C-alpha positions in Angstrom: 32.3 9.8 -59.3 35.2 8.2 -57.7 36.9 5.1 -59.1 38.1 1.8 -57.6 41.7 3.1 -58.4 41.2 6.5 -56.6 39.7 4.6 -53.7 42.6 2.3 -53.4 45.1 5.1 -53.5 43.1 7.0 -50.5 43.0 3.7 -48.6 46.8 3.1 -49.1 47.5 6.5 -47.9 45.3 6.1 -44.8 47.1 2.7 -44.0 50.4 4.5 -44.2 49.1 7.3 -41.9 48.2 4.9 -39.2 51.3 2.7 -39.8 53.5 5.7 -39.2 51.5 6.8 -36.2 52.0 3.3 -34.7 55.4 3.4 -35.4 55.9 6.6 -33.5 54.0 5.2 -30.7 56.3 2.1 -30.5 59.5 4.2 -30.7 58.0 6.4 -28.0 58.4 9.6 -30.4 54.7 9.9 -29.9 52.9 9.4 -26.6 49.6 8.2 -28.3 46.8 8.9 -30.4 45.1 11.4 -28.3 48.4 13.5 -28.0 48.8 13.4 -31.6 45.0 14.8 -32.1 45.3 17.3 -29.4 48.8 18.7 -30.5 47.7 18.8 -34.1 44.0 20.0 -33.8 42.6 16.9 -35.3 39.0 15.7 -33.8 39.8 12.4 -31.9 36.6 10.9 -32.7 37.1 11.4 -36.3 40.7 10.1 -35.9 39.4 6.8 -34.1 36.5 6.3 -36.6 38.8 6.5 -39.5 41.4 4.1 -37.8 38.6 1.7 -37.2 37.1 2.0 -40.8 39.8 2.8 -43.5 37.1 2.7 -46.1 35.3 5.9 -44.7 36.5 9.1 -46.2 37.2 11.0 -42.9 41.0 11.7 -43.2 41.8 15.5 -44.0 45.2 16.3 -45.8 46.1 18.5 -42.6 46.5 15.4 -40.6 49.5 14.3 -42.7 51.5 17.6 -42.5 52.8 17.0 -39.0 54.2 13.7 -39.6 56.3 15.1 -42.3 57.0 18.5 -40.6 57.8 17.3 -37.0 58.2 13.6 -36.9 60.8 12.9 -39.8 58.3 10.9 -41.8 59.2 10.6 -45.6 56.3 12.6 -47.6 57.0 10.5 -50.6 56.4 7.2 -48.7 53.5 8.6 -46.9 51.6 9.5 -50.4 52.8 6.9 -52.9 54.7 4.0 -50.7 58.1 4.5 -52.4 61.2 4.8 -50.3 61.5 4.4 -46.7 59.2 5.6 -43.9 61.7 7.9 -42.5 63.4 10.9 -44.5 66.9 9.7 -45.4 69.7 11.3 -43.4 71.5 14.4 -45.3 74.6 13.5 -47.1 77.7 14.9 -45.8 79.0 18.0 -47.8 82.0 17.5 -49.7 85.4 19.1 -48.8 86.5 21.8 -51.2 89.0 21.0 -53.4 92.1 23.0 -52.3 95.7 22.9 -51.5 94.9 22.1 -47.7 92.2 19.5 -46.3 92.3 21.8 -43.1 94.1 24.9 -43.9 96.1 26.4 -40.9 94.5 28.7 -38.6 95.7 32.4 -39.2 97.9 33.9 -36.6 96.1 35.9 -33.8 97.0 39.6 -33.9 98.0 41.0 -30.5 95.0 42.8 -28.5 95.2 46.3 -27.8 97.4 47.3 -25.1 99.5 44.1 -25.3 103.0 44.0 -25.8 104.4 42.3 -28.7 107.8 41.1 -27.6 108.6 39.2 -30.7 111.2 40.6 -32.9 110.1 41.6 -36.4 
């Protein structure tokens, strides 16, 4: 039997799911609800019914996957509400410690058949 706590967690995930869909539509990253349903094989009637009544247990876990995989939505935020809605940008790689920050390019060897007019 489901507890109130598990229902509250489920409903919070559903609300964040529809919040993300709304944000993607507002930013024009997603054309609309029907497009999301068609592209990701979601029954649009179930989608609309779930959006209308968060309390119903219609949402399937596979509905969440495209948000994370294709739309840059942060999975931790989607499931727990922690962090930002979008994945953080990757941190730049640190430069390797060494003598040169930008080592000089190696001298190009003459191509076969070219004359090397420089004195040795």
